[in-house]
PADOLO-945335 format. One record per atom (N, C-alpha, C): atom name; residue in three letters; x, y, z negated. Coordinates in Angstrom, 1 decimal. Example, Ala and Ser with C-alpha at 12.3 -4.5 7.8 and 13.67 -1.06 7.14 Angstrom:
<torse: N | drenlo: ALA | xx: 13.2 | yy: -5.7 | zz: -7.8>
<torse: CA | drenlo: ALA | xx: 12.3 | yy: -4.5 | zz: -7.8>
<torse: C | drenlo: ALA | xx: 13.2 | yy: -3.3 | zz: -7.8>
<torse: N | drenlo: SER | xx: 12.8 | yy: -2.2 | zz: -7.1>
<torse: CA | drenlo: SER | xx: 13.7 | yy: -1.1 | zz: -7.1>
<torse: C | drenlo: SER | xx: 12.9 | yy: 0.0 | zz: -7.9>
This chain:
<torse: N | drenlo: MET | xx: 6.1 | yy: 32.1 | zz: -66.7>
<torse: CA | drenlo: MET | xx: 6.9 | yy: 31.0 | zz: -67.2>
<torse: C | drenlo: MET | xx: 5.9 | yy: 30.0 | zz: -67.8>
<torse: N | drenlo: SER | xx: 6.2 | yy: 28.7 | zz: -67.6>
<torse: CA | drenlo: SER | xx: 5.3 | yy: 27.7 | zz: -68.1>
<torse: C | drenlo: SER | xx: 6.0 | yy: 26.9 | zz: -69.2>
<torse: N | drenlo: MET | xx: 5.4 | yy: 26.0 | zz: -69.8>
<torse: CA | drenlo: MET | xx: 6.0 | yy: 25.2 | zz: -70.9>
<torse: C | drenlo: MET | xx: 7.1 | yy: 24.3 | zz: -70.3>
<torse: N | drenlo: VAL | xx: 6.8 | yy: 23.6 | zz: -69.2>
<torse: CA | drenlo: VAL | xx: 7.7 | yy: 22.6 | zz: -68.6>
<torse: C | drenlo: VAL | xx: 7.9 | yy: 23.0 | zz: -67.1>
<torse: N | drenlo: GLY | xx: 9.2 | yy: 23.1 | zz: -66.7>
<torse: CA | drenlo: GLY | xx: 9.5 | yy: 23.4 | zz: -65.4>
<torse: C | drenlo: GLY | xx: 11.0 | yy: 23.5 | zz: -65.2>
<torse: N | drenlo: PRO | xx: 11.5 | yy: 23.7 | zz: -64.0>
<torse: CA | drenlo: PRO | xx: 12.9 | yy: 23.9 | zz: -63.9>
<torse: C | drenlo: PRO | xx: 13.4 | yy: 25.1 | zz: -64.6>
<torse: N | drenlo: ARG | xx: 14.7 | yy: 25.1 | zz: -65.0>
<torse: CA | drenlo: ARG | xx: 15.3 | yy: 26.2 | zz: -65.7>
<torse: C | drenlo: ARG | xx: 15.4 | yy: 27.4 | zz: -64.7>
<torse: N | drenlo: PRO | xx: 15.1 | yy: 28.6 | zz: -65.2>
<torse: CA | drenlo: PRO | xx: 15.4 | yy: 29.8 | zz: -64.3>
<torse: C | drenlo: PRO | xx: 16.9 | yy: 29.8 | zz: -64.0>
<torse: N | drenlo: PHE | xx: 17.2 | yy: 30.3 | zz: -62.8>
<torse: CA | drenlo: PHE | xx: 18.6 | yy: 30.4 | zz: -62.4>
<torse: C | drenlo: PHE | xx: 18.7 | yy: 31.6 | zz: -61.5>
<torse: N | drenlo: PRO | xx: 19.9 | yy: 32.1 | zz: -61.4>
<torse: CA | drenlo: PRO | xx: 20.2 | yy: 33.3 | zz: -60.5>
<torse: C | drenlo: PRO | xx: 20.0 | yy: 32.9 | zz: -59.0>
<torse: N | drenlo: PRO | xx: 19.2 | yy: 33.6 | zz: -58.3>
<torse: CA | drenlo: PRO | xx: 19.0 | yy: 33.2 | zz: -56.8>
<torse: C | drenlo: PRO | xx: 20.3 | yy: 33.1 | zz: -56.0>
<torse: N | drenlo: GLU | xx: 21.2 | yy: 34.0 | zz: -56.4>
<torse: CA | drenlo: GLU | xx: 22.5 | yy: 34.0 | zz: -55.6>
<torse: C | drenlo: GLU | xx: 23.3 | yy: 32.7 | zz: -55.8>
<torse: N | drenlo: GLN | xx: 23.0 | yy: 31.9 | zz: -56.9>
<torse: CA | drenlo: GLN | xx: 23.7 | yy: 30.6 | zz: -57.1>
<torse: C | drenlo: GLN | xx: 23.1 | yy: 29.6 | zz: -56.1>
<torse: N | drenlo: ALA | xx: 21.9 | yy: 29.8 | zz: -55.6>
<torse: CA | drenlo: ALA | xx: 21.3 | yy: 28.8 | zz: -54.7>
<torse: C | drenlo: ALA | xx: 21.6 | yy: 29.0 | zz: -53.2>
<torse: N | drenlo: GLU | xx: 22.5 | yy: 29.9 | zz: -52.9>
<torse: CA | drenlo: GLU | xx: 22.8 | yy: 30.2 | zz: -51.5>
<torse: C | drenlo: GLU | xx: 23.4 | yy: 29.0 | zz: -50.8>
<torse: N | drenlo: SER | xx: 24.1 | yy: 28.2 | zz: -51.5>
<torse: CA | drenlo: SER | xx: 24.7 | yy: 27.0 | zz: -50.9>
<torse: C | drenlo: SER | xx: 23.8 | yy: 25.9 | zz: -50.6>
<torse: N | drenlo: LEU | xx: 22.5 | yy: 26.0 | zz: -51.1>
<torse: CA | drenlo: LEU | xx: 21.6 | yy: 24.9 | zz: -50.9>
<torse: C | drenlo: LEU | xx: 20.9 | yy: 25.1 | zz: -49.5>
<torse: N | drenlo: PRO | xx: 20.4 | yy: 24.0 | zz: -48.9>
<torse: CA | drenlo: PRO | xx: 19.6 | yy: 24.1 | zz: -47.7>
<torse: C | drenlo: PRO | xx: 18.3 | yy: 24.9 | zz: -48.0>
<torse: N | drenlo: ALA | xx: 17.8 | yy: 25.6 | zz: -47.0>
<torse: CA | drenlo: ALA | xx: 16.7 | yy: 26.5 | zz: -47.2>
<torse: C | drenlo: ALA | xx: 15.5 | yy: 25.9 | zz: -47.8>
<torse: N | drenlo: ARG | xx: 15.2 | yy: 24.6 | zz: -47.4>
<torse: CA | drenlo: ARG | xx: 14.0 | yy: 23.9 | zz: -48.0>
<torse: C | drenlo: ARG | xx: 14.2 | yy: 23.8 | zz: -49.5>
<torse: N | drenlo: ASP | xx: 15.3 | yy: 23.3 | zz: -49.9>
<torse: CA | drenlo: ASP | xx: 15.6 | yy: 23.1 | zz: -51.4>
<torse: C | drenlo: ASP | xx: 15.6 | yy: 24.4 | zz: -52.1>
<torse: N | drenlo: ARG | xx: 16.2 | yy: 25.4 | zz: -51.6>
<torse: CA | drenlo: ARG | xx: 16.3 | yy: 26.7 | zz: -52.2>
<torse: C | drenlo: ARG | xx: 14.9 | yy: 27.3 | zz: -52.4>
<torse: N | drenlo: ASP | xx: 14.1 | yy: 27.2 | zz: -51.4>
<torse: CA | drenlo: ASP | xx: 12.7 | yy: 27.8 | zz: -51.4>
<torse: C | drenlo: ASP | xx: 11.9 | yy: 27.0 | zz: -52.4>
<torse: N | drenlo: MET | xx: 12.0 | yy: 25.7 | zz: -52.5>
<torse: CA | drenlo: MET | xx: 11.3 | yy: 24.9 | zz: -53.4>
<torse: C | drenlo: MET | xx: 11.6 | yy: 25.3 | zz: -54.9>
<torse: N | drenlo: LEU | xx: 12.9 | yy: 25.5 | zz: -55.2>
<torse: CA | drenlo: LEU | xx: 13.3 | yy: 25.9 | zz: -56.5>
<torse: C | drenlo: LEU | xx: 12.8 | yy: 27.3 | zz: -56.9>
<torse: N | drenlo: LEU | xx: 12.9 | yy: 28.2 | zz: -55.9>
<torse: CA | drenlo: LEU | xx: 12.6 | yy: 29.6 | zz: -56.2>
<torse: C | drenlo: LEU | xx: 11.0 | yy: 29.8 | zz: -56.3>
<torse: N | drenlo: LYS | xx: 10.3 | yy: 28.9 | zz: -55.7>
<torse: CA | drenlo: LYS | xx: 8.8 | yy: 29.0 | zz: -55.8>
<torse: C | drenlo: LYS | xx: 8.2 | yy: 28.3 | zz: -56.9>
<torse: N | drenlo: THR | xx: 8.9 | yy: 27.4 | zz: -57.6>
<torse: CA | drenlo: THR | xx: 8.4 | yy: 26.7 | zz: -58.7>
<torse: C | drenlo: THR | xx: 8.5 | yy: 27.6 | zz: -60.0>
<torse: N | drenlo: THR | xx: 7.5 | yy: 27.6 | zz: -60.8>
<torse: CA | drenlo: THR | xx: 7.5 | yy: 28.4 | zz: -62.0>
<torse: C | drenlo: THR | xx: 8.4 | yy: 27.8 | zz: -63.0>
<torse: N | drenlo: PRO | xx: 9.4 | yy: 28.6 | zz: -63.5>
<torse: CA | drenlo: PRO | xx: 10.3 | yy: 28.1 | zz: -64.5>
<torse: C | drenlo: PRO | xx: 9.7 | yy: 27.8 | zz: -65.8>
<torse: N | drenlo: GLY | xx: 10.3 | yy: 26.9 | zz: -66.6>
<torse: CA | drenlo: GLY | xx: 9.7 | yy: 26.5 | zz: -67.8>
<torse: C | drenlo: GLY | xx: 10.7 | yy: 26.7 | zz: -69.0>
<torse: N | drenlo: VAL | xx: 10.1 | yy: 26.7 | zz: -70.2>
<torse: CA | drenlo: VAL | xx: 10.9 | yy: 26.7 | zz: -71.4>
<torse: C | drenlo: VAL | xx: 11.6 | yy: 25.4 | zz: -71.6>
<torse: N | drenlo: VAL | xx: 10.9 | yy: 24.3 | zz: -71.3>
<torse: CA | drenlo: VAL | xx: 11.5 | yy: 23.0 | zz: -71.4>
<torse: C | drenlo: VAL | xx: 11.7 | yy: 22.5 | zz: -70.0>
<torse: N | drenlo: SER | xx: 12.8 | yy: 21.9 | zz: -69.7>
<torse: CA | drenlo: SER | xx: 13.0 | yy: 21.4 | zz: -68.3>
<torse: C | drenlo: SER | xx: 12.8 | yy: 19.9 | zz: -68.3>
<torse: N | drenlo: GLY | xx: 12.2 | yy: 19.4 | zz: -67.2>
<torse: CA | drenlo: GLY | xx: 12.1 | yy: 18.0 | zz: -67.0>
<torse: C | drenlo: GLY | xx: 13.4 | yy: 17.2 | zz: -67.0>
<torse: N | drenlo: THR | xx: 14.5 | yy: 18.0 | zz: -66.6>
<torse: CA | drenlo: THR | xx: 15.8 | yy: 17.3 | zz: -66.6>
<torse: C | drenlo: THR | xx: 16.4 | yy: 17.1 | zz: -67.9>
<torse: N | drenlo: ASP | xx: 15.8 | yy: 17.7 | zz: -69.0>
<torse: CA | drenlo: ASP | xx: 16.2 | yy: 17.4 | zz: -70.3>
<torse: C | drenlo: ASP | xx: 16.1 | yy: 15.9 | zz: -70.7>
<torse: N | drenlo: LEU | xx: 15.3 | yy: 15.2 | zz: -69.9>
<torse: CA | drenlo: LEU | xx: 15.2 | yy: 13.8 | zz: -70.2>
<torse: C | drenlo: LEU | xx: 16.4 | yy: 13.0 | zz: -69.8>
<torse: N | drenlo: THR | xx: 17.2 | yy: 13.5 | zz: -68.9>
<torse: CA | drenlo: THR | xx: 18.4 | yy: 12.7 | zz: -68.5>
<torse: C | drenlo: THR | xx: 19.7 | yy: 13.4 | zz: -68.9>
<torse: N | drenlo: ASP | xx: 19.9 | yy: 14.6 | zz: -68.5>
<torse: CA | drenlo: ASP | xx: 21.2 | yy: 15.3 | zz: -68.8>
<torse: C | drenlo: ASP | xx: 20.9 | yy: 16.8 | zz: -69.1>
<torse: N | drenlo: PRO | xx: 20.7 | yy: 17.1 | zz: -70.4>
<torse: CA | drenlo: PRO | xx: 20.3 | yy: 18.5 | zz: -70.7>
<torse: C | drenlo: PRO | xx: 21.4 | yy: 19.5 | zz: -70.5>
<torse: N | drenlo: PHE | xx: 22.7 | yy: 19.1 | zz: -70.3>
<torse: CA | drenlo: PHE | xx: 23.8 | yy: 20.0 | zz: -70.1>
<torse: C | drenlo: PHE | xx: 24.6 | yy: 19.6 | zz: -68.9>
<torse: N | drenlo: PRO | xx: 24.1 | yy: 19.9 | zz: -67.7>
<torse: CA | drenlo: PRO | xx: 24.9 | yy: 19.5 | zz: -66.5>
<torse: C | drenlo: PRO | xx: 26.3 | yy: 20.1 | zz: -66.4>
<torse: N | drenlo: ARG | xx: 27.2 | yy: 19.4 | zz: -65.8>
<torse: CA | drenlo: ARG | xx: 28.6 | yy: 19.9 | zz: -65.8>
<torse: C | drenlo: ARG | xx: 28.8 | yy: 21.0 | zz: -64.8>
<torse: N | drenlo: ASP | xx: 28.0 | yy: 21.0 | zz: -63.7>
<torse: CA | drenlo: ASP | xx: 28.3 | yy: 22.1 | zz: -62.7>
<torse: C | drenlo: ASP | xx: 27.0 | yy: 22.5 | zz: -62.0>
<torse: N | drenlo: TRP | xx: 27.1 | yy: 23.5 | zz: -61.2>
<torse: CA | drenlo: TRP | xx: 25.9 | yy: 24.0 | zz: -60.5>
<torse: C | drenlo: TRP | xx: 25.2 | yy: 23.0 | zz: -59.6>
<torse: N | drenlo: GLU | xx: 26.1 | yy: 22.2 | zz: -58.9>
<torse: CA | drenlo: GLU | xx: 25.5 | yy: 21.2 | zz: -57.9>
<torse: C | drenlo: GLU | xx: 24.7 | yy: 20.2 | zz: -58.7>
<torse: N | drenlo: THR | xx: 25.2 | yy: 19.7 | zz: -59.8>
<torse: CA | drenlo: THR | xx: 24.4 | yy: 18.7 | zz: -60.6>
<torse: C | drenlo: THR | xx: 23.2 | yy: 19.4 | zz: -61.1>
<torse: N | drenlo: PHE | xx: 23.3 | yy: 20.6 | zz: -61.6>
<torse: CA | drenlo: PHE | xx: 22.1 | yy: 21.4 | zz: -62.1>
<torse: C | drenlo: PHE | xx: 21.0 | yy: 21.4 | zz: -61.0>
<torse: N | drenlo: PHE | xx: 21.4 | yy: 21.9 | zz: -59.8>
<torse: CA | drenlo: PHE | xx: 20.4 | yy: 22.0 | zz: -58.7>
<torse: C | drenlo: PHE | xx: 19.8 | yy: 20.6 | zz: -58.3>
<torse: N | drenlo: ARG | xx: 20.7 | yy: 19.6 | zz: -58.2>
<torse: CA | drenlo: ARG | xx: 20.2 | yy: 18.3 | zz: -57.8>
<torse: C | drenlo: ARG | xx: 19.2 | yy: 17.8 | zz: -58.8>
<torse: N | drenlo: GLN | xx: 19.5 | yy: 17.9 | zz: -60.1>
<torse: CA | drenlo: GLN | xx: 18.5 | yy: 17.4 | zz: -61.2>
<torse: C | drenlo: GLN | xx: 17.2 | yy: 18.2 | zz: -61.1>
<torse: N | drenlo: HIS | xx: 17.2 | yy: 19.5 | zz: -60.9>
<torse: CA | drenlo: HIS | xx: 16.0 | yy: 20.2 | zz: -60.9>
<torse: C | drenlo: HIS | xx: 15.2 | yy: 20.0 | zz: -59.6>
<torse: N | drenlo: LEU | xx: 15.9 | yy: 19.7 | zz: -58.5>
<torse: CA | drenlo: LEU | xx: 15.1 | yy: 19.4 | zz: -57.3>
<torse: C | drenlo: LEU | xx: 14.4 | yy: 18.0 | zz: -57.5>
<torse: N | drenlo: ALA | xx: 15.1 | yy: 17.1 | zz: -58.1>
<torse: CA | drenlo: ALA | xx: 14.6 | yy: 15.8 | zz: -58.3>
<torse: C | drenlo: ALA | xx: 13.3 | yy: 15.9 | zz: -59.2>
<torse: N | drenlo: TYR | xx: 13.4 | yy: 16.7 | zz: -60.2>
<torse: CA | drenlo: TYR | xx: 12.3 | yy: 16.9 | zz: -61.1>
<torse: C | drenlo: TYR | xx: 11.1 | yy: 17.5 | zz: -60.4>
<torse: N | drenlo: VAL | xx: 11.3 | yy: 18.6 | zz: -59.6>
<torse: CA | drenlo: VAL | xx: 10.3 | yy: 19.3 | zz: -58.9>
<torse: C | drenlo: VAL | xx: 9.6 | yy: 18.3 | zz: -57.9>
<torse: N | drenlo: GLU | xx: 10.4 | yy: 17.5 | zz: -57.2>
<torse: CA | drenlo: GLU | xx: 9.8 | yy: 16.6 | zz: -56.2>
<torse: C | drenlo: GLU | xx: 8.9 | yy: 15.5 | zz: -56.9>
<torse: N | drenlo: ARG | xx: 9.2 | yy: 15.1 | zz: -58.1>
<torse: CA | drenlo: ARG | xx: 8.5 | yy: 14.0 | zz: -58.7>
<torse: C | drenlo: ARG | xx: 7.7 | yy: 14.3 | zz: -60.0>
<torse: N | drenlo: ARG | xx: 7.5 | yy: 15.6 | zz: -60.2>
<torse: CA | drenlo: ARG | xx: 6.8 | yy: 16.0 | zz: -61.4>
<torse: C | drenlo: ARG | xx: 5.4 | yy: 15.6 | zz: -61.5>
<torse: N | drenlo: THR | xx: 5.0 | yy: 15.2 | zz: -62.7>
<torse: CA | drenlo: THR | xx: 3.6 | yy: 14.8 | zz: -62.9>
<torse: C | drenlo: THR | xx: 3.2 | yy: 15.3 | zz: -64.3>
<torse: N | drenlo: PHE | xx: 2.0 | yy: 15.2 | zz: -64.6>
<torse: CA | drenlo: PHE | xx: 1.5 | yy: 15.6 | zz: -66.0>
<torse: C | drenlo: PHE | xx: 2.2 | yy: 14.8 | zz: -67.0>
<torse: N | drenlo: TRP | xx: 2.3 | yy: 13.5 | zz: -66.9>
<torse: CA | drenlo: TRP | xx: 2.9 | yy: 12.6 | zz: -67.9>
<torse: C | drenlo: TRP | xx: 4.4 | yy: 12.8 | zz: -68.0>
<torse: N | drenlo: LEU | xx: 5.1 | yy: 13.2 | zz: -66.9>
<torse: CA | drenlo: LEU | xx: 6.5 | yy: 13.5 | zz: -67.0>
<torse: C | drenlo: LEU | xx: 6.7 | yy: 14.7 | zz: -67.8>
<torse: N | drenlo: ASP | xx: 5.8 | yy: 15.7 | zz: -67.7>
<torse: CA | drenlo: ASP | xx: 5.9 | yy: 16.9 | zz: -68.4>
<torse: C | drenlo: ASP | xx: 5.6 | yy: 16.7 | zz: -69.9>
<torse: N | drenlo: VAL | xx: 4.6 | yy: 15.8 | zz: -70.2>
<torse: CA | drenlo: VAL | xx: 4.3 | yy: 15.5 | zz: -71.6>
<torse: C | drenlo: VAL | xx: 5.5 | yy: 14.8 | zz: -72.2>
<torse: N | drenlo: LYS | xx: 6.2 | yy: 13.9 | zz: -71.5>
<torse: CA | drenlo: LYS | xx: 7.3 | yy: 13.2 | zz: -72.0>
<torse: C | drenlo: LYS | xx: 8.5 | yy: 14.2 | zz: -72.3>
<torse: N | drenlo: ALA | xx: 8.7 | yy: 15.2 | zz: -71.4>
<torse: CA | drenlo: ALA | xx: 9.7 | yy: 16.2 | zz: -71.6>
<torse: C | drenlo: ALA | xx: 9.5 | yy: 17.0 | zz: -72.8>
<torse: N | drenlo: LEU | xx: 8.2 | yy: 17.4 | zz: -73.0>
<torse: CA | drenlo: LEU | xx: 7.9 | yy: 18.1 | zz: -74.3>
<torse: C | drenlo: LEU | xx: 8.1 | yy: 17.3 | zz: -75.5>
<torse: N | drenlo: LEU | xx: 7.7 | yy: 16.0 | zz: -75.5>
<torse: CA | drenlo: LEU | xx: 8.0 | yy: 15.2 | zz: -76.7>
<torse: C | drenlo: LEU | xx: 9.5 | yy: 15.0 | zz: -76.9>
<torse: N | drenlo: VAL | xx: 10.3 | yy: 14.8 | zz: -75.9>
<torse: CA | drenlo: VAL | xx: 11.7 | yy: 14.7 | zz: -76.0>
<torse: C | drenlo: VAL | xx: 12.3 | yy: 16.0 | zz: -76.6>
<torse: N | drenlo: ALA | xx: 11.8 | yy: 17.1 | zz: -76.2>
<torse: CA | drenlo: ALA | xx: 12.3 | yy: 18.4 | zz: -76.7>
<torse: C | drenlo: ALA | xx: 12.0 | yy: 18.6 | zz: -78.1>
<torse: N | drenlo: VAL | xx: 10.7 | yy: 18.2 | zz: -78.5>
<torse: CA | drenlo: VAL | xx: 10.4 | yy: 18.3 | zz: -79.9>
<torse: C | drenlo: VAL | xx: 11.2 | yy: 17.4 | zz: -80.8>
<torse: N | drenlo: VAL | xx: 11.5 | yy: 16.2 | zz: -80.4>
<torse: CA | drenlo: VAL | xx: 12.3 | yy: 15.3 | zz: -81.2>
<torse: C | drenlo: VAL | xx: 13.7 | yy: 15.8 | zz: -81.3>
<torse: N | drenlo: ARG | xx: 14.3 | yy: 16.4 | zz: -80.2>
<torse: CA | drenlo: ARG | xx: 15.6 | yy: 16.9 | zz: -80.2>
<torse: C | drenlo: ARG | xx: 15.7 | yy: 18.1 | zz: -81.2>
<torse: N | drenlo: VAL | xx: 14.7 | yy: 18.9 | zz: -81.2>
<torse: CA | drenlo: VAL | xx: 14.7 | yy: 20.1 | zz: -82.1>
<torse: C | drenlo: VAL | xx: 14.6 | yy: 19.6 | zz: -83.6>
<torse: N | drenlo: LEU | xx: 13.7 | yy: 18.7 | zz: -83.8>
<torse: CA | drenlo: LEU | xx: 13.6 | yy: 18.2 | zz: -85.2>
<torse: C | drenlo: LEU | xx: 14.9 | yy: 17.4 | zz: -85.7>
<torse: N | drenlo: LYS | xx: 15.6 | yy: 16.7 | zz: -84.8>
<torse: CA | drenlo: LYS | xx: 16.8 | yy: 16.1 | zz: -85.1>
<torse: C | drenlo: LYS | xx: 18.0 | yy: 17.0 | zz: -85.2>
<torse: N | drenlo: GLY | xx: 17.8 | yy: 18.2 | zz: -84.6>
<torse: CA | drenlo: GLY | xx: 18.9 | yy: 19.2 | zz: -84.6>
<torse: C | drenlo: GLY | xx: 20.0 | yy: 18.9 | zz: -83.5>
<torse: N | drenlo: SER | xx: 19.7 | yy: 18.1 | zz: -82.5>
<torse: CA | drenlo: SER | xx: 20.7 | yy: 17.8 | zz: -81.5>
<torse: C | drenlo: SER | xx: 20.4 | yy: 18.6 | zz: -80.2>
């Protein structure tokens, strides 16, 4: 597990995804803080959850991870 990465999820939930997307998510190291916390920390359904995490994995950079960590720290300190 890393500090920033997609949330871990049950592999059986990914069965409905195309093989490329499923493989990308399963091969990426999960994190304590998710890059998707920047936009919608509580997705409404599994499809939204997977879409957000795929978008993060495809565009992740060092600075995006730093930003995700900073947002997480601020949310913890604010209590939200």
